C-alpha positions, -999 to +999 in steps of 0.1 A: -767+100-008-741+123+007-726+109+039-724+133+069-690+139+084-683+122+117-679+151+140-672+149+178-690+169+205-678+200+223-674+178+254-648+156+238-612+165+242-601+153+208-619+154+175-631+180+151-663+201+153-680+219+125-666+254+122-701+269+128-699+254+162-662+256+170-657+293+162-683+307+186-670+284+214-634+295+207-645+332+207-659+327+242-624+320+255-610+350+237-636+374+251-630+360+286-593+368+285-588+397+260-587+426+285-566+406+310-541+398+283-533+434+277-538+450+311-504+439+326-486+454+296-504+487+300-495+488+337-458+478+333-450+499+303-466+528+322-445+521+352-414+521+330-423+555+315-432+541+280-458+566+268-494+555+262-500+551+225-463+554+216-450+532+188-432+510+213-463+504+234-485+498+204-461+472+190-459+454+223-497+453+226-500+439+191-474+413+198-492+403+230-522+391+211-501+373+185-479+355+212-509+345+233-525+329+202-494+310+192-485+298+227-521+287+232-519+265+200-487+249+214-503+243+247-533+227+229-515+204+205-479+203+219-445+203+201-427+173+214-428+173+253-439+210+253-476+215+258-502+198+280-526+189+251-554+203+273-580+231+266-558+258+282-557+294+270-524+312+274-519+349+279-499+377+296-497+369+333-510+394+358-491+375+385-459+393+375-474+428+378-462+434+414-426+422+409-423+440+376-434+473+391-409+468+419-381+461+393-391+492+374-389+513+405-355+499+416-340+505+382-355+540+378-379+532+351-374+539+314-370+515+284-339+500+300-360+488+330-385+473+307-357+456+288-344+442+320-378+428+328-378+411+294-343+397+298-352+383+332-384+368+317-363+351+290-341+334+315-369+327+340-389+310+313-360+287+305-357+280+342-394+271+345-390+248+314-363+229+333-387+226+363-413+211+340-389+184+329-385+174+366-421+178+376-428+140+378-406+134+408-419+166+424-456+154+419-457+140+454-456+176+467-489+183+448-516+159+461-552+168+455-555+187+488-526+210+477-537+215+441-573+219+453-563+246+477-543+264+450-573+262+426-596+275+454-572+304+460-572+312+423-610+313+422-612+334+454-587+359+440-607+364+408-641+368+423-632+404+434-619+410+398-652+398+384-673+420+406-650+449+398-657+444+361-694+439+368-695+474+382-678+489+351-642+485+362-629+496+396-609+525+380-638+539+361-652+572+374-688+558+370-679+526+388-710+510+403-734+532+383-770+519+377-762+516+340-731+495+346-749+472+371-779+469+347-757+459+318-738+433+339-770+419+352-785+416+317-754+396+306-755+373+337-792+367+335-790+360+297-762+334+303-782+316+331-813+315+310-795+302+279-775+277+300-804+261+317-836+269+297-823+264+262-808+233+246-783+228+218-759+254+204-774+283+223-768+265+256-732+256+249-725+291+235-742+309+264-712+330+273-707+343+238-744+350+232-747+367+266-718+390+257-732+398+223-765+406+240-745+429+262-730+447+232-764+452+217-779+465+249-750+489+254-755+502+218-792+507+225-784+525+258-760+547+239-790+560+218-814+563+247-793+576+276-767+605+281-732+593+271-713+616+294-713+625+331-698+653+352-678+646+384-656+665+408-619+660+403-604+654+437-569+665+425-579+699+410-612+705+429-628+713+395-656+695+377-647+674+347-667+656+321-661+620+310-677+595+286-695+568+306-675+535+307-703+514+291-704+535+259-691+516+229-662+536+214-665+529+177-639+556+169-613+532+182-624+506+156-625+532+128-590+545+136-573+510+139-552+498+110-564+469+089-530+451+088-499+454+109-467+434+108-454+422+142-422+438+153-394+415+167-375+429+197-395+462+200-374+468+232-338+457+235-332+429+261-312+438+291-297+413+316-296+428+351-293+408+384-317+432+400-344+420+377-333+383+373-335+373+409-370+385+419-386+376+385-368+342+386-385+335+420-419+344+405-414+318+378-412+291+405-444+305+420-462+306+386-453+270+380-473+261+411-502+282+399-501+265+365-503+231+382-534+244+399-549+257+367-542+224+349-558+205+378-588+229+377-592+222+340-591+184+343-613+182+374-638+209+365-640+200+328-632+163+326-639+149+360-604+135+366-570+145+379-542+156+356-516+132+345-478+136+350-474+142+312-501+169+312-486+187+342-451+185+329-460+196+293-482+224+306-455+239+328-428+236+301-451+254+277-455+281+303-418+285+305-409+284+268-439+305+260-427+332+284-392+331+268-407+333+234-429+363+245-398+382+258-383+381+223-414+400+211-413+425+240-442+408+258-444+399+295-445+363+307-473+341+292-490+317+315-522+297+317-552+320+322-574+312+352-603+331+336-605+304+310-602+276+336-634+290+351-651+290+316-642+253+311-654+245+346-688+262+339-695+250+304-676+216+305-665+223+269-630+209+265-627+203+228-592+214+217-602+221+181-629+246+193-605+264+216-579+264+189-602+286+168-599+311+196-561+308+195-562+315+158-585+345+164-559+359+188-532+355+161-555+373+137-559+401+162-522+405+163-521+408+125-553+428+119-557+455+146-591+465+135-604+431+145-588+434+179-603+469+183-639+454+180-631+432+210-613+458+229-642+482+231-663+457+251-676+475+282-661+461+314-696+455+328-704+432+299-673+411+307-682+413+344-716+398+338-700+367+325-669+368+348-687+366+382-702+332+372-670+319+355-647+328+384-669+314+411-669+281+392-631+279+398-639+279+435-662+249+429-635+231+410-611+236+440-637+222+464-641+192+441-604+186+441-601+189+479-630+165+485-619+140+459-602+121+486-616+115+522-617+148+541-596+143+573-584+164+601-550+167+583-566+180+550-588+204+569-558+218+587-539+222+554-568+240+536-577+261+567-542+274+574-533+279+537-564+299+530-566+316+564-530+326+568-516+323+532-544+336+512-553+361+540-517+376+539-517+379+501-552+394+499-543+420+526-508+429+517-506+460+539-500+437+569-466+429+553-455+465+552-425+461+576-412+429+562-382+427+537-391+436+501-384+400+487-409+386+511-435+413+502-430+405+465-436+368+470-464+370+496-482+402+486-507+404+458-535+380+449-530+355+478-525+325+454-487+323+460-487+323+498-517+299+499-498+275+476-465+277+496-483+272+530-502+242+516-471+226+502-452+232+534-479+217+556-484+187+533-447+179+539-446+186+576-479+172+589-478+135+597-498+112+575-529+098+592-527+061+599-553+039+582-573+017+605 
């Protein structure tokens, strides 16, 4: 009699799953972060005047997928002290968009400006790696009330992004159309039904199956409904015709190459103090955000706080991964909060399963046609899954904050950090008249100022005496 292999479950951190189970679970993570991995590069290369679709931009986008996959594998399984050995997916950080756009503006744009961003990222990544080595003695600055506040701010900052995708992408001309809302709702309802009314594989793979249903429904809509719409261009005052954002662009898949060799140093590194200082500061900030992401993973997916080894290894992987990315022309790589939400929602933490997603990303970097299939996913399909995933990060933050007894001190820390810190970041216009370095640090998503205020209050407020 043939003996069955002793496989683990998706809810076990270690152990091997059968590939028929592991691959779909890994693909869920790739689909959750794919667009977010490429968007920062599109924005910053555009700000630097690198033409859309140019050989340089295409090479950088290709490398972004390859780097994200490789750094994810290091984060999952570790090389020496580098890597948290946790189910964390790495990708191009959106947290650096604001500071990189500012650097591009200060340096007058061009390939040299992008090279300066990469040079600063190389040095900043090494600096963050050093921070990771010394994270254990700094751990006292990150009790659960601080990390919980950071995780909560991460979730709050992403909810708006999720709703934006749900409506078809906030930059789409048909944003909020009935078709986009319908498609997002189909995906969301499918995920909820699969998660709570079905058992077994369909339940644990609810995100992937929901997104596939979204693809199918979008394809059917493409046959039944008009694919284009006419709108009034505010700039020219003339009417223009565009393809609706939910339409699957199969031409993009047809035109993509089958195989492409990654290009080392597609843009020459430049070391300029005007880029090194602001980007270096952002690496300190992103280390705090990574601590929050790691805490969100362990609390939301495993019901415990992260260990010193996990935090230190995770931050070091952030740093070295970003330096490695710079050599390939890619912006800093950090832990992806989107995937933290996915882990919190599904409780699937198996590293082997998520490693299949990392391998898929590497394959996307080597086989562009495969990447094109993922890249044509309508934003509303992603949004249908994102609104639930991102909100689950908020829940993880609340779980962290309430892990210990809620006191007047902890309420003050959370209230001021979210009210003042997150409020300033989420409404950056209020910082208009402050010096540019302060605007760069405090403006944007709200995660950074919330983290800094929480850390500061935790140090300054007196500890409450136990009776």
